[in-house]
C-alpha positions in Angstrom: 70.8 237.2 156.9 69.4 235.1 159.7 66.6 234.2 157.3 69.2 233.1 154.6 71.1 231.1 157.2 67.8 229.4 158.3 67.1 228.8 154.8 70.2 227.2 154.1 70.2 225.1 157.1 66.6 223.7 156.4 68.1 222.7 152.6 71.1 220.9 154.2 69.4 219.3 157.2 68.8 215.8 155.1 72.4 215.7 154.0 73.9 216.6 157.5 72.1 213.7 159.1 74.4 211.2 157.2 77.8 210.8 159.4 80.5 211.5 157.1 82.6 208.3 156.1 86.3 208.9 156.9 89.1 208.5 154.2 90.6 205.9 156.1 87.4 203.8 156.3 86.5 204.3 152.7 89.8 203.1 151.7 89.7 199.6 153.6 89.8 196.8 151.5 86.5 194.3 151.7 87.4 191.0 153.4 85.3 188.1 152.5 85.2 184.9 154.8 86.2 181.8 153.5 83.0 180.1 155.0 80.9 182.7 153.4 82.1 181.9 149.9 81.9 178.2 150.7 78.0 179.0 151.4 77.7 180.9 148.3 79.4 178.2 146.3 77.1 175.6 147.7 79.9 173.3 149.5 82.7 173.5 151.5 86.2 174.1 150.0 87.9 172.9 153.2 91.4 171.8 152.4 91.8 168.2 151.9 94.3 166.3 154.5 96.5 164.0 152.4 98.5 162.7 155.2 95.9 161.0 157.4 96.2 157.0 157.9 94.0 155.0 155.9 91.3 153.1 157.1 91.7 149.1 157.5 89.2 146.2 156.9 88.6 144.5 160.0 91.1 141.8 161.1 94.0 143.1 159.3 95.7 144.5 162.2 95.8 142.3 165.5 93.9 144.1 168.5 95.9 147.1 169.9 98.2 147.2 167.0 98.8 150.4 164.7 101.6 151.7 162.3 104.8 152.6 164.0 105.1 156.4 164.1 108.1 157.6 165.0 108.5 161.2 166.6 110.2 162.3 163.6 107.4 161.3 161.6 105.0 163.1 163.6 107.0 166.4 163.1 107.4 165.8 159.6 103.4 165.6 159.3 103.0 168.5 161.4 105.2 170.3 158.7 103.2 169.0 155.9 100.2 170.1 157.7 101.5 173.6 157.4 102.0 173.1 153.6 98.4 171.8 153.3 97.8 174.0 150.1 99.8 171.4 148.2 97.6 168.7 149.2 94.3 170.4 148.5 92.2 168.0 146.6 94.7 165.1 146.6 94.4 162.3 148.8 94.2 158.5 149.2 90.6 157.4 148.3 91.1 154.1 150.1 91.2 150.6 148.8 87.4 149.8 149.1 86.5 153.0 146.9 89.3 151.7 144.4 87.5 148.1 144.4 84.2 149.7 143.7 86.1 151.6 140.7 87.3 148.8 139.2 83.4 147.9 138.1 83.7 150.5 135.5 85.3 149.8 132.1 86.9 152.9 131.9 89.2 152.3 135.0 89.5 148.5 134.7 90.5 148.3 130.9 93.6 150.6 131.0 95.3 148.2 133.8 94.2 145.2 132.2 95.6 146.3 128.9 99.3 147.4 130.5 99.2 144.2 132.7 98.4 141.6 129.5 101.0 143.6 127.4 103.6 143.0 129.8 103.2 139.3 130.2 101.9 138.5 126.8 105.4 137.4 125.3 106.8 136.5 128.8 110.5 135.5 129.3 113.4 133.2 127.8 115.9 131.6 130.2 119.7 131.8 128.9 122.9 130.4 130.1 126.1 132.6 129.7 128.3 129.9 130.1 129.9 127.4 127.8 128.4 124.2 129.3 125.1 123.0 128.2 122.5 123.5 130.9 119.6 122.8 128.7 118.2 120.2 131.0 118.5 122.6 134.2 116.6 125.4 132.6 114.1 122.9 131.2 113.4 122.1 135.0 113.0 125.6 135.9 110.7 126.4 133.1 108.5 123.4 134.2 108.6 124.6 137.6 107.5 128.1 136.9 104.6 126.8 134.9 103.7 124.6 137.8 103.8 127.9 139.8 101.7 129.6 137.4 104.2 132.6 137.4 103.1 134.2 134.3 99.8 134.4 135.4 100.4 135.4 138.8 102.8 138.3 137.6 99.8 139.4 134.9 97.4 139.5 138.1 99.8 141.3 140.3 100.2 144.0 137.4 96.7 144.4 137.2 96.2 144.9 141.2 99.1 147.4 140.7 97.0 149.3 138.4 93.7 149.0 140.4 95.3 149.7 143.9 98.9 151.1 143.6 100.4 147.7 145.1 100.4 144.1 144.8 102.2 141.5 146.7 103.2 137.7 145.8 103.6 135.6 149.1 106.2 133.0 148.8 104.9 129.9 150.5 107.6 127.9 151.9 105.3 125.6 154.2 105.9 128.5 157.0 102.2 129.9 156.9 101.2 128.1 160.2 104.4 128.9 162.1 103.9 132.5 163.1 107.6 132.7 164.5 109.0 131.6 161.1 107.1 133.9 159.2 108.6 137.2 161.2 112.1 135.7 160.2 113.7 137.1 156.9 113.7 134.3 153.9 117.3 134.8 153.1 118.2 133.1 149.7 120.7 130.5 150.9 120.3 126.8 151.1 120.3 126.8 154.7 116.8 128.5 154.8 115.6 127.4 151.5 116.1 123.7 151.1 115.3 121.3 148.3 111.6 120.9 147.8 110.6 123.7 150.3 108.9 126.1 147.5 105.1 125.1 147.9 103.5 127.7 146.0 102.7 131.3 145.2 99.9 133.3 146.7 98.6 136.5 145.5 97.3 139.1 148.1 95.3 142.0 147.5 96.8 145.0 149.3 93.3 145.5 151.3 94.5 142.4 153.4 98.1 143.8 154.2 99.5 146.5 156.3 103.0 147.7 157.1 104.2 147.3 160.7 107.6 148.6 161.1 109.7 151.1 159.1 112.5 153.4 159.7 111.7 157.1 159.7 114.6 158.6 161.4 117.7 158.1 159.2 117.6 158.4 155.4 121.0 157.0 154.8 119.8 153.4 155.5 118.1 151.2 153.0 115.2 150.6 155.0 114.2 154.1 155.3 110.4 154.4 154.6 110.4 150.9 153.8 108.4 148.2 156.1 110.4 145.2 157.3 107.3 143.4 158.3 103.7 143.4 157.2 100.4 142.4 158.9 98.5 139.9 156.7 95.2 139.6 158.4 96.8 139.3 161.8 99.8 137.5 161.0 103.3 139.4 161.0 104.8 138.5 157.8 108.6 139.6 156.9 109.1 141.7 153.9 111.4 139.1 152.3 108.6 136.6 152.0 106.6 138.5 149.7 107.4 139.9 146.3 106.1 143.6 146.2 104.9 145.4 143.0 104.9 149.3 143.3 105.0 151.1 139.9 104.1 154.6 140.6 105.8 155.3 144.1 104.5 158.4 146.0 106.7 160.8 148.2 108.0 159.5 151.5 105.3 161.8 153.5 102.7 160.5 151.6 103.7 156.8 151.9 101.9 156.1 155.4 99.0 157.9 154.1 98.9 155.4 151.1 99.4 152.3 153.5 103.1 152.2 151.8 101.1 151.5 148.5 101.9 153.6 145.1 99.3 155.9 143.6 97.2 153.7 141.3 96.4 154.1 137.6 92.5 154.1 138.7 93.4 157.2 141.0 95.3 159.0 138.3 92.2 158.3 135.7 89.5 159.6 137.8 89.4 163.4 136.8 89.8 162.5 133.0 87.0 159.5 133.4 84.7 162.1 135.4 85.3 164.5 132.5 84.5 161.7 129.8 81.4 160.6 131.6 80.0 164.0 132.2 80.7 164.8 128.5 79.1 161.5 127.3 76.0 162.2 129.3 75.8 165.8 128.2 75.9 164.8 124.5 73.3 162.2 125.1 71.2 164.8 126.8 71.6 167.3 124.1 71.0 164.6 121.2 67.7 163.7 123.1 66.5 167.3 123.5 68.3 169.2 120.7 65.5 171.5 119.9 63.4 173.5 122.5 59.9 174.7 121.8 59.0 178.3 122.8 55.4 178.4 123.4 54.0 182.3 123.2 50.8 182.7 124.9 49.0 184.9 127.4 50.7 185.1 130.9 48.8 188.1 132.1 47.1 186.2 134.6 50.0 184.6 136.4 52.2 187.6 135.9 49.6 189.7 137.9 49.6 187.2 140.6 46.4 185.6 139.5 45.7 182.0 140.1 46.9 181.0 136.5 45.3 177.4 136.8 44.4 177.3 133.2 47.8 178.5 132.3 49.9 175.7 134.2 47.3 173.2 132.7 48.2 174.7 129.3 51.9 174.1 130.2 51.6 170.6 131.6 49.6 169.7 128.2 52.1 171.1 126.2 55.3 169.4 128.1 53.2 165.8 128.1 52.3 165.7 124.4 55.5 167.5 122.7 57.9 165.3 120.7 60.0 165.9 118.0 58.4 163.2 116.0 54.9 164.4 116.7 52.2 167.2 116.2 51.5 170.2 118.5 48.2 171.9 118.0 48.2 175.7 119.4 45.5 178.3 119.6 45.8 180.4 116.4 44.6 183.6 117.8 46.7 183.9 121.3 49.5 181.4 120.8 52.5 181.3 118.9 55.1 178.2 118.6 58.7 178.3 117.6 61.5 176.1 117.9 65.2 177.0 119.2 67.6 174.2 117.7 71.2 173.6 118.8 74.0 172.8 116.3 75.3 169.4 116.3 78.0 169.6 114.3 81.1 169.6 116.6 79.8 167.2 119.5 81.9 164.3 118.0 85.2 166.1 118.4 84.2 167.3 122.0 83.5 163.4 123.0 86.5 162.2 121.0 88.6 164.7 123.0 87.4 163.4 126.2 88.1 160.0 125.2 91.8 160.7 123.9 92.4 162.7 127.3 91.9 159.5 129.0 94.2 157.3 126.7 96.7 160.1 127.1 96.7 159.8 130.9 96.9 155.9 130.8 99.8 156.0 128.2 98.1 153.6 125.7 97.2 154.4 122.0 93.6 154.5 121.2 93.8 151.7 118.8 94.7 149.6 121.6 92.6 151.0 124.8 89.5 152.0 122.5 90.0 150.2 119.0 89.9 153.5 117.6 91.8 153.7 114.3 93.4 157.0 112.9 91.4 158.6 110.2 92.7 160.6 107.2 95.0 160.5 104.2 98.0 157.8 104.8 97.1 157.8 108.7 98.8 154.7 110.5 99.2 153.6 114.0 102.7 152.2 113.7 104.6 155.0 115.3 102.2 155.1 118.3 102.7 151.3 118.4 106.4 151.6 118.5 106.2 153.9 121.2 103.8 152.0 123.4 105.8 148.9 123.0 108.9 150.7 123.9 107.1 152.0 127.0 105.9 148.4 128.0 109.6 147.0 127.6 110.7 149.9 130.1 107.7 148.9 132.6 109.0 145.2 132.5 112.7 146.1 133.5 111.5 148.7 136.3 108.5 146.3 137.7 109.4 142.7 136.8 113.3 142.5 137.0 113.7 142.6 140.5 111.0 139.9 141.4 111.9 137.7 138.8 115.5 137.6 139.6 114.8 136.8 143.2 112.3 134.3 142.3 114.7 132.5 139.8 117.1 132.1 142.6 114.3 130.8 145.1 113.3 128.3 142.5 117.0 127.1 142.0 117.5 126.5 145.6 114.2 124.6 145.9 114.9 122.6 142.7 119.0 122.3 142.9 120.0 123.4 146.1 122.1 126.0 144.8 121.9 129.2 142.7 123.7 129.3 139.1 124.7 133.0 138.5 125.3 132.0 134.9 121.2 131.2 134.4 119.3 134.3 133.8 116.5 135.7 131.5 115.6 137.9 128.9 112.3 139.5 128.0 110.8 138.3 124.5 110.3 141.3 122.1 106.8 142.4 122.2 106.5 143.1 118.3 106.7 140.1 115.9 106.9 139.8 111.9 104.5 138.4 109.7 105.3 135.5 107.4 106.2 137.7 104.7 108.7 139.8 106.6 110.1 136.5 108.1 110.6 135.2 104.6 112.2 138.7 103.4 114.7 138.2 106.1 115.7 134.8 105.6 116.3 135.9 101.9 118.6 138.6 103.0 120.3 136.5 105.6 121.0 133.8 102.5 122.2 136.3 100.1 124.7 137.8 103.0 125.8 134.0 103.6 126.2 133.5 99.8 128.6 136.6 99.6 130.8 135.5 102.7 131.0 132.1 101.4 132.4 133.7 97.9 134.8 135.5 99.4 136.0 132.8 101.9 135.0 134.7 105.4 133.0 131.7 106.5 132.7 127.9 105.7 129.8 126.1 104.7 129.8 124.2 108.3 129.6 127.6 110.1 126.5 128.4 108.0 124.8 125.2 108.9 125.6 125.5 112.4 124.0 129.0 112.4 120.8 127.8 110.9 120.7 124.5 112.9 120.8 126.8 116.1 118.4 129.4 115.0 114.9 128.9 116.5 112.9 130.4 114.1 114.7 128.6 111.3 112.9 126.0 109.2 116.3 124.0 109.6 116.5 124.1 113.3 117.8 120.9 114.8 119.8 120.1 111.4 121.9 117.1 112.0 125.5 118.5 112.2 127.3 115.3 112.4 126.3 114.3 108.8 128.8 116.2 106.8 127.9 114.7 103.2 126.3 117.0 101.5 125.0 116.0 98.1 126.6 117.4 95.1 123.8 118.4 92.8 124.8 119.2 89.4 123.8 122.3 87.8 121.0 122.8 85.3 123.7 123.9 82.9 126.1 121.0 83.3 126.1 118.2 80.4 124.7 114.9 81.3 127.0 111.5 80.7 125.6 108.8 78.7 124.7 106.9 81.9 122.5 109.8 83.1 
């Protein structure tokens, strides 16, 4: 019995040397540290803080000045820091980085297309009263041409796309008067006299920075809206600049964005990155669409030998290989094969990357890239209709408020008063060709003929309509000449004198 027990103990000795793992320990979940995971990935995945104030260019702020930060705002940022997962990978990249990206056509062209389409047809002044104010409106139009309003609004829209904000300074001869710049520019004759509007200046957002804003009372009109701005050290009241922001960010992000909106450039970054990577990958694949496989003797390399001859052979192979050339190999010890990549669907992959950029910008391919649709009965008419409808809505949202205020300031500078009956409308973005215009005139003429036969309207009313129709060839017809020659019909009999 003792001999058997000693035999069992000797046989189980190696197994008993290992301590048994408790059941509770074996069921514990594995824990992986985030820093270890980041190390394995090769980069740091730390959350990006989207609420950090941006860095400024030298000289924008006076010495010792910084953005006003109320206690309530600080606590809000602390709350936002707790919810930092929502901000991971999303942060304002800064005006210098956005300026650098404007050098790439993929970022520049979308903003230029939108700006030029929004200002291509511009506006038309009109009067809602009965009095003839053609002379006054002509002077307003001449003043707008002197101030170069259309071009400035186009450039401001471009900067809004590039940086997320654009501002036009209203020069009322107060640029060298710091105390006056801090005061609100009220649209009244007491503040804006005749001849006081000297010009308009477009200021890039990198040179401006908000100073004071309300962050405590959301019920006030100035909540998260700066009342004054620093423009290269000068404090300027908000009413002295026309501000353009088409893509507002939430209130918590406004200080981090220097009270700008999110730019179209920053929105396009992931789509442009995908496009550039796809374009380069397709180019590399086309350049090396086939891979040569050289089968040779690797015994000296695999057996920890020197392998100098094999390395020299590989270097020679790589130096002389070419898809258009000839490769000589050893017949007995080497073999050469070719592995090619199918290239049939590369054009679709590359086209999809371009379409993603156009979709993010909201611009049809035919306008952004000049790519027309292919296929039977393919047309871009519907895409253009949707695009121009969107452009018209952008005009209303971005231009109406600044244009209305600028029109008031121009009237005060020209006439010393504001005429509320003078307003403006946006010109239609789409126009008819000559054939379509002729067809419309023919339909209008047939309609007038029916109404004339039934006595609904008189010939004088028809003449008045076509005389005041700007697109009519009879525009400016003399309405005082009531004598209409009685042209005989072709079928009427001629008398002897005729």
